[in-house]
C-alpha positions, 0 to 999 in steps of 0.5 A: 458220798463214797471213800476210798479205804483206807490205807496201810503202809508195811515197812519190812527188811527181811523180805518174806517177812513182808509180802505175808504181811502185805499179802494179808491183810490185802485179803482182810474185807473188814474193813477192805484197805490197800496196801503200800511196802516198803524196805527199810526205813527210808523208804517207809519214811517217805511214802509216808510223806508221800502218801499219808497213808491210816496205818503204818506196820512197822518192823522195829530192828530195820537196817539205816532208819529203825521202826522205832525212827520211823515212828517217832517221826510219823508221832512229830508230823502234823500231817499225818496226826492222823495216821496209826502206828502198829510195831510188829518188834521181838523184843518181848512184852515186857520191853514192848510195854515200856518202848510202845509207847515213848515213841507214840505207836498206838500198838505191838505185837512179838513175832511169831504171831498169830493173823488173829491177834495182828488182826485186832490190831489193826482194827483197833487202830484203824477205829481210834484214829477213825475221827481224825481221817475224817479231815484227810484226803489222802492223795491218789496212789494211782498216779493220777493227781490226788485230792488235797486237804479239805483246808489246802483247797479251801485256802486255794481257792481264796487265793485264786478268787483274791487273783482275780477279783485283782486283776478284774479291779487292774484291768479296769484302771486300766480302761478308765486311765486309757480313756482318759488319754486317747479323750486329752488326745482326741479334743485338742485336734478337734478342737483345732480341727474348727477353729481352722474350719472356721479361719477359712469359711468367709462371716456372713454378710446380713440379709440386710447389707446385701438388702441396703446395697441392690438401691444404690447398686439401682441409684447409681445406673440411674445417675448415668444418664444426668451426668451424660446431659451435663457434660452436653450442656456444658457447650451452651453455657460457655457460647453463653458467657460470650454473648 
């Protein structure tokens, strides 16, 4: 797995000194470094929070927010716990020994200095905080979206999975509820239609009744000539009585 080179933030209010130190750091090969620059304390603190550098090289005497104040803020910020701090000072060895630990600086070097000594301070500080850097993925400084810390990524994945599960559950519940409503609406209408159809249809007559009715009709037809004969016989009966 490829890892990005350590990121170093250099802060100095003297443009010539800032450019000199930054250019030198870019020429280092062991390790190869990525460098960003700040011209005062406020900018240094803003860039530190934004880019989470692996090392900050701070000039002590800067207008507004001094290098010591920036160092103190870095040490108080949990997100920058992996960040090493090297102070560039002109206050002398004795004062540096007393002051640097108070603000949490990892190392210091007096101006003017030799770059060989400076390089040793940079390498030692990076090596000291190497284990802490393993748990941190820095945001990109090239305008592309940077990666978040592993814990943040895990938390976001868990949150997304929970949201997806909740949405799926809600959709399933809504579908089930909708199905019940459709069924409830459909059932009465189907029952009504079936009842209406049944009412309109005449009930079928039993086969036995039809069969019984046919002979009766035939008998009635047979009885008609007998009735006629009876009517014709009535005058004959009357004549017989008169005699």
